[in-house]
C-alpha distance (Angstrom), angle and dihedral (degrees) to the residues before:
residue distance angle dihedral
M1 . . .
D2 3.92 . .
A3 3.83 93.7 .
Q4 3.77 95.7 62.8
P5 3.70 102.2 61.7
A6 3.92 89.4 46.5
T7 3.78 87.7 55.7
T8 3.80 103.0 41.0
L9 3.85 94.0 44.0
P10 3.91 94.5 65.0
A11 3.88 89.5 42.1
G12 3.80 89.8 55.0
M13 3.74 93.6 46.6
V14 3.76 90.3 49.6
A15 3.79 91.4 51.9
R16 3.75 92.3 48.3
L17 3.81 89.4 49.2
R18 3.82 89.9 50.8
S19 3.66 91.1 50.1
M20 3.79 95.0 47.5
L21 3.78 97.5 47.7
G22 3.85 93.3 40.0
G23 3.69 131.0 -132.3
S24 3.78 132.5 59.1
L25 3.73 121.6 -74.2
D26 3.75 91.6 -136.4
G27 3.77 108.6 137.5
S28 3.89 89.8 -134.0
S29 3.92 95.0 54.3
E30 3.66 124.4 101.9
T31 3.80 93.1 -121.2
S32 3.73 90.8 54.8
V33 3.74 90.1 52.8
T34 3.71 90.0 50.1
R35 3.78 92.3 49.7
R36 3.78 89.1 49.2
L37 3.83 93.3 50.6
A38 3.76 94.5 41.7
G39 3.82 87.7 47.5
T40 3.84 90.6 54.1
I41 3.80 90.5 48.1
F42 3.88 90.1 45.8
I43 3.73 92.7 51.0
I44 3.90 91.6 47.0
R45 3.88 89.4 52.0
V46 3.80 91.6 44.6
V47 3.87 91.9 52.4
S48 3.75 85.6 43.2
A49 3.76 91.5 51.3
A50 3.82 92.0 51.2
L51 3.78 89.5 49.7
A52 3.80 91.3 44.9
Y53 3.69 90.4 46.9
L54 3.77 92.8 49.8
S55 3.81 90.2 47.1
Q56 3.78 91.8 51.5
I57 3.84 91.4 46.3
L58 3.73 91.0 49.8
L59 3.82 93.5 46.0
A60 3.77 93.7 46.5
R61 3.78 91.6 53.0
W62 3.81 96.2 41.3
M63 3.85 98.1 43.0
G64 3.75 103.5 37.7
G65 3.78 125.1 -129.2
S66 3.83 101.6 -71.9
D67 3.90 95.5 49.0
Y68 3.84 91.9 40.9
G69 3.80 87.6 53.5
V70 3.63 92.7 52.8
Y71 3.82 92.3 47.2
V72 3.80 89.9 50.1
Y73 3.81 90.9 51.0
V74 3.73 93.9 50.5
W75 3.85 94.5 42.4
T76 3.76 90.6 50.5
W77 3.90 89.6 56.4
V78 3.87 87.3 50.5
L79 3.78 91.6 50.7
L80 3.77 92.0 46.2
L81 3.80 102.2 45.8
G82 3.80 94.6 34.5
S83 3.73 90.9 56.7
M84 3.71 91.4 50.6
M85 3.80 102.7 42.2
D86 3.79 96.7 75.0
F87 3.84 88.4 75.0
G88 3.84 90.9 -122.7
I89 3.77 92.7 -62.2
S90 3.76 94.1 129.9
A91 3.77 88.9 59.2
S92 3.76 99.0 35.9
A93 3.77 90.4 52.2
Q94 3.80 87.5 76.2
K95 3.77 89.2 59.9
I96 3.81 100.0 36.9
I97 3.75 99.9 46.6
P98 3.85 96.5 49.1
E99 3.83 88.8 47.9
Y100 3.80 93.5 49.9
R101 3.75 89.9 49.0
A102 3.70 95.6 46.6
S103 3.89 93.0 50.8
G104 3.76 95.9 42.1
E105 3.78 95.6 -117.2
H106 3.74 94.8 149.8
A107 3.88 97.4 160.3
L108 3.81 92.6 55.8
L109 3.81 88.7 44.0
R110 3.83 92.1 54.7
G111 3.81 89.5 44.0
F112 3.74 91.2 52.1
L113 3.79 97.0 48.6
S114 3.84 89.7 57.9
G115 3.72 104.9 23.1
S116 3.78 96.1 53.1
R117 3.78 92.8 59.2
W118 3.83 93.8 47.4
M119 3.82 89.7 49.9
T120 3.79 95.3 50.7
F121 3.86 91.1 43.5
I122 3.73 96.2 51.5
V123 3.73 96.7 41.5
S124 3.88 96.4 45.0
S125 3.74 89.3 49.6
M126 3.85 90.1 56.5
V127 3.69 92.1 45.8
S128 3.81 90.9 49.1
V129 3.89 90.3 54.6
L130 3.82 87.2 52.0
L131 3.71 91.1 48.8
A132 3.74 92.9 50.6
G133 3.89 86.6 53.2
V134 3.94 87.8 53.7
V135 3.76 89.5 52.6
K136 3.85 91.5 50.7
L137 3.84 91.1 49.1
L138 3.76 93.1 47.4
S139 3.80 96.5 43.1
P140 3.76 95.5 108.6
W141 3.75 89.4 61.4
I142 3.72 99.0 40.9
D143 3.79 127.6 90.4
A144 3.88 103.4 -94.7
N145 3.71 91.4 -135.6
A146 3.96 90.5 58.1
I147 3.84 99.3 49.7
L148 3.87 100.4 81.0
P149 3.92 90.5 40.3
L150 3.86 88.0 52.3
Y151 3.73 90.6 53.1
I152 3.80 91.1 51.8
G153 3.83 87.2 48.1
C154 3.89 88.4 58.4
I155 3.81 90.8 53.3
T156 3.82 90.5 49.5
L157 3.82 95.1 54.6
P158 3.98 101.5 78.8
A159 3.75 92.1 53.6
F160 3.89 92.2 44.6
V161 3.80 90.2 51.3
V162 3.83 94.9 47.4
A163 3.89 88.2 48.4
N164 3.83 89.4 55.4
T165 3.74 92.5 49.0
Q166 3.83 91.2 52.7
D167 3.75 90.9 46.9
G168 3.78 90.3 58.5
I169 3.87 91.2 47.0
A170 3.75 91.5 50.3
R171 3.80 96.0 47.6
S172 3.80 89.7 50.9
H173 3.82 86.6 62.1
D174 3.95 92.3 45.6
W175 3.86 88.8 -110.5
M176 3.85 90.1 137.1
R177 3.83 94.4 161.0
L178 3.87 94.1 49.8
G179 3.72 91.2 47.6
L180 3.86 98.9 48.3
A181 3.83 109.3 20.2
P182 3.88 95.4 71.4
Q183 3.79 93.1 51.0
F184 3.74 102.1 37.7
I185 3.86 104.5 28.3
V186 3.82 109.7 22.0
R187 3.77 91.3 39.3
Q188 3.86 93.8 48.8
S189 3.80 91.9 44.7
L190 3.94 91.5 51.4
I191 3.77 89.7 47.8
I192 3.83 92.1 53.8
G193 3.88 91.2 41.8
F194 3.89 94.7 49.4
T195 3.93 95.3 45.4
A196 3.75 92.1 44.7
G197 3.79 91.3 49.4
A198 3.92 89.0 49.0
F199 3.72 89.3 49.1
A200 3.81 94.9 46.1
F201 3.79 91.7 51.4
G202 3.82 91.7 53.3
F203 3.82 101.2 -105.4
H204 3.74 116.6 150.9
L205 3.76 100.9 -106.0
G206 3.91 99.7 -145.2
A207 3.66 127.6 148.7
T208 3.85 93.7 -80.4
V209 3.86 95.4 56.7
A210 3.86 90.9 44.4
M211 3.88 89.8 51.5
L212 3.96 88.5 48.8
A213 3.86 90.0 53.7
S214 3.78 90.3 45.7
A215 3.75 94.3 48.5
A216 3.87 92.2 48.3
A217 3.84 89.8 48.9
V218 3.77 93.1 52.0
W219 3.90 92.7 50.4
I220 3.72 94.8 46.7
A221 3.71 94.8 45.9
M222 3.82 91.9 48.9
I223 3.84 95.2 49.9
G224 3.78 91.6 49.3
Q225 3.85 91.1 49.1
M226 3.68 89.2 49.5
A227 3.79 95.3 53.6
V228 3.85 93.6 49.9
L229 3.85 93.6 43.6
N230 3.86 90.4 52.2
R231 3.67 91.7 51.3
R232 3.97 92.7 47.1
L233 3.73 90.6 48.7
G234 3.77 93.2 48.8
G235 3.77 89.9 56.4
H236 3.82 94.0 42.9
I237 3.89 103.2 45.3
K238 3.63 122.2 45.8
P239 3.95 119.1 -123.5
G240 3.82 118.9 -97.0
P241 3.74 147.9 117.1
K242 3.77 119.8 -35.4
A243 3.79 128.4 -138.0
Y244 3.86 124.5 -167.2
N245 3.73 123.9 -152.7
F246 3.78 100.7 175.9
R247 3.79 92.8 160.7
G248 3.74 91.4 52.3
W249 3.76 91.3 48.1
L250 3.73 94.2 51.2
A251 3.79 91.4 47.6
I252 3.80 87.2 60.9
S253 3.62 98.3 37.4
L254 3.77 105.0 42.3
P255 3.95 94.1 65.3
I256 3.78 87.8 48.8
L257 3.73 89.4 49.4
M258 3.80 87.4 57.8
V259 3.73 89.4 55.1
E260 3.84 94.3 44.9
G261 3.74 90.7 42.1
F262 3.65 98.3 54.4
Y263 3.85 89.3 41.7
L264 3.78 89.4 57.0
L265 3.64 94.4 44.4
L266 3.87 88.4 51.4
S267 3.78 87.5 50.5
Y268 3.95 96.4 48.7
T269 3.78 103.7 32.6
D270 3.79 93.6 88.2
V271 3.87 94.8 56.5
L272 3.92 91.6 41.3
V273 3.81 94.0 49.4
L274 3.77 92.4 42.2
Q275 3.86 89.9 55.7
Q276 3.90 88.4 55.7
F277 3.87 93.7 52.2
R278 3.74 107.2 27.9
S279 3.82 140.8 41.8
S280 3.66 126.4 -78.8
E281 3.88 88.6 -114.1
E282 3.79 92.1 57.0
V283 3.93 89.6 48.4
G284 3.80 86.5 55.8
V285 3.76 94.8 50.0
Y286 3.88 90.3 47.9
F287 3.84 91.2 49.6
A288 3.67 92.2 49.9
V289 3.86 86.4 57.0
V290 3.72 91.9 50.0
K291 3.77 90.0 50.1
T292 3.79 90.5 51.8
L293 3.72 93.8 56.1
A294 3.82 92.8 42.4
L295 3.82 90.3 102.5
V296 3.74 89.7 71.4
S297 3.69 93.2 54.5
F298 3.77 91.4 47.2
I299 3.79 91.6 65.0
H300 3.86 91.2 54.9
Y301 3.73 90.0 47.8
A302 3.84 94.0 48.1
M303 3.82 90.3 55.3
A304 3.81 93.5 42.6
A305 3.78 91.8 50.3
T306 3.76 92.5 48.1
T307 3.85 100.2 45.3
A308 3.82 106.3 36.7
H309 3.80 96.5 86.5
R310 3.69 93.2 41.8
F311 3.77 90.9 54.4
A312 3.83 88.4 54.7
E313 3.85 90.4 48.8
Y314 3.84 97.6 50.5
H315 3.72 89.8 46.4
A316 3.83 93.4 50.0
I317 3.79 92.0 54.4
G318 3.79 92.2 44.7
D319 3.94 96.8 -119.4
R320 3.83 100.3 150.8
A321 3.77 96.2 167.1
R322 3.90 91.7 52.1
L323 3.76 89.8 46.6
S324 3.76 95.6 50.5
A325 3.80 93.3 48.0
Y326 3.79 90.7 47.4
V327 3.83 92.0 51.7
A328 3.73 92.0 49.1
H329 3.90 89.1 50.5
A330 3.76 93.1 49.5
I331 3.81 93.3 50.4
K332 3.74 94.2 50.8
W333 3.70 92.6 49.1
T334 3.79 89.3 49.9
F335 3.73 98.6 49.1
W336 3.75 108.6 42.3
P337 3.83 96.6 45.9
S338 3.88 88.2 46.0
L339 3.78 92.4 54.4
A340 3.78 93.0 48.4
A341 3.80 92.3 47.7
T342 3.77 90.0 50.0
M343 3.74 93.0 52.4
V344 3.76 93.1 50.0
L345 3.79 92.8 45.8
L346 3.70 91.8 51.9
A347 3.72 93.3 48.7
L348 3.84 91.2 51.8
G349 3.80 96.3 36.3
K350 3.79 101.4 111.8
P351 3.84 96.7 53.2
L352 3.75 91.6 42.5
L353 3.81 91.7 53.4
W354 3.85 91.6 42.5
L355 3.83 86.6 61.8
F356 3.88 87.8 71.3
G357 3.84 91.5 51.4
P358 3.82 134.8 -62.8
Q359 3.79 91.4 -90.5
F360 3.78 91.0 61.9
V361 3.84 91.2 65.9
A362 3.86 84.9 79.0
G363 3.77 87.5 78.4
Y364 3.78 97.8 62.1
D365 3.72 96.1 98.7
I366 3.85 89.5 52.0
M367 3.89 87.4 61.1
F368 3.77 91.5 67.3
V369 3.93 92.5 51.5
A370 3.73 93.0 46.8
A371 3.86 94.7 45.4
I372 3.83 92.4 62.0
G373 3.81 93.4 68.8
L374 3.83 94.5 45.6
V375 3.82 93.6 52.0
V376 3.76 93.7 46.4
R377 3.85 91.9 50.0
S378 3.80 91.7 48.5
A379 3.93 87.9 59.0
I380 3.88 91.4 77.4
G381 3.80 95.6 38.5
P382 3.89 122.4 -150.7
V383 3.78 95.0 -23.6
E384 3.85 92.1 140.9
R385 3.76 86.9 66.1
L386 3.78 89.6 49.2
L387 3.70 92.0 54.3
N388 3.83 93.4 46.3
M389 3.81 91.4 52.5
L390 3.72 94.9 47.4
G391 3.76 94.5 53.3
H392 3.92 99.5 -99.6
Q393 3.77 97.8 116.2
H394 3.60 95.2 127.7
I395 3.80 99.7 58.3
C396 3.75 87.1 42.0
A397 3.71 91.7 55.3
L398 3.74 91.0 49.9
A399 3.85 91.9 53.8
Y400 3.86 88.1 50.8
A401 3.83 91.6 46.7
L402 3.78 93.0 51.3
A403 3.87 90.0 48.7
F404 3.87 89.8 47.0
V405 3.75 92.9 50.7
M406 3.87 90.8 47.9
N407 3.73 89.8 48.9
V408 3.81 92.8 52.1
V409 3.73 93.9 50.0
L410 3.74 93.3 45.6
C411 3.83 91.7 47.0
I412 3.84 92.2 50.7
A413 3.86 89.0 45.9
L414 3.79 99.6 46.0
V415 3.83 106.8 24.9
P416 3.89 98.7 69.4
R417 3.79 90.7 56.9
F418 3.84 105.4 28.0
G419 3.86 101.9 29.7
G420 3.80 115.5 -164.2
H421 3.83 91.2 0.2
G422 3.84 89.5 57.6
A423 3.76 94.6 47.6
A424 3.94 90.4 48.7
A425 3.86 90.6 48.1
A426 3.78 92.6 47.5
T427 3.82 93.3 49.8
S428 3.91 92.6 44.6
I429 3.82 91.5 51.7
S430 3.72 94.3 46.1
L431 3.91 89.3 49.2
V432 3.83 91.4 52.1
F433 3.82 90.2 49.4
E434 3.76 89.3 48.8
T435 3.70 93.6 49.0
M436 3.90 91.4 53.1
L437 3.81 91.5 48.2
L438 3.84 91.9 50.9
F439 3.78 93.0 46.8
W440 3.75 92.4 51.6
I441 3.87 92.6 46.2
V442 3.80 94.6 51.2
R443 3.72 91.8 45.9
R444 3.86 92.0 50.0
R445 3.77 99.8 40.5
L446 3.91 101.9 33.0
G447 3.81 101.9 21.6
L448 3.90 91.3 -126.3
H449 3.66 127.0 139.2
V450 3.81 98.2 -140.0
L451 3.77 103.7 -170.7
A452 3.81 130.2 111.5
F453 3.76 90.5 -117.8
G454 3.79 135.9 31.3
K455 3.79 131.9 41.9
R456 3.79 114.1 -11.5
A457 3.78 103.9 -144.9
V458 3.74 140.4 7.1
């Protein structure tokens, strides 16, 4: 008598959970594969977040507020420019590679796998030289402590760009660990090791030394990833002639670059504007808040990285029912974990910020403001990838551009007076606006109800 309720209750809860999150939990189903791959990505990003968090805590304590603020400023530029200088190839690889495989265009596939990396390396190297020239020209107006770190950042960019390209190629083959681990785990581990070594040997750990350590970590991780990726591709794709369609690749990639570029600008505008109007110490506090909330963004990233090439595949074969169900599944598995992660992070916010140093606890209130935009954005899941993969890159880029312009205007209006609180408010408002636009675009263009709750399709 007593055993039956204890047995049926978990079964009922499991059934309701399955219904809420959508899809079967059968290990052979596509949704199960997606959850497994997304789980792999999420675990990598969580481990990476822990390493990044540790590295930022150590750097903040070893370097002091001013040097740490300069390092954050330069590293933010590296992340922003490095993520844009691949021309969108890292994202478009998830559209190009499945299409080449489906159509049997093996020569073009082999050409893309090698040519895309050479193209991004050569062009990013040229752009880095030009950027170094810009730093030289603007040096009279740049903080003297930031000039040398900026030059080191220029040296870092080509390796960062190639690593992004290789990430996209690896993810298109479902090699999630190969795509992400070198960038997010190996690189972070090397940064910690190099900076700890410098500190242990008595070097003054300023922004310059920290950037040297970061540059070395990026280059070493990229070269190691390249060696493993080449070996994997050699065993996966038969040797043969190569064909190169640079114009076609760019025709697909550049609109996606616009989407990715505006998204990145939207992500980093707050830090960059804050640096212009507030002290380096305040920038460091705000960056600590952003890093603390990064776990929420990782969930969105994990689902986007897992689902993009499958959106393209289902669209290419014309299976709308499968695409619709898969989109709904991806959205639910983005929103509910993001909401749960946000609640946990806000509850533990003060002790997490204290790890950076007692002065960083002052940013706790900012966490609540910044969390609003992240949770709202997660409610529609990775729909920007859906639009990109289905050929609606231009309208998606326009939505991001409008949100970016709004963010810049709001940051300039709010940051001088409200500091980090203003930056967080500006970003959250812009993310809410962006979410509303994307929801409306997908509903009008694709006839899908892309929300974590409510009717799935129209």
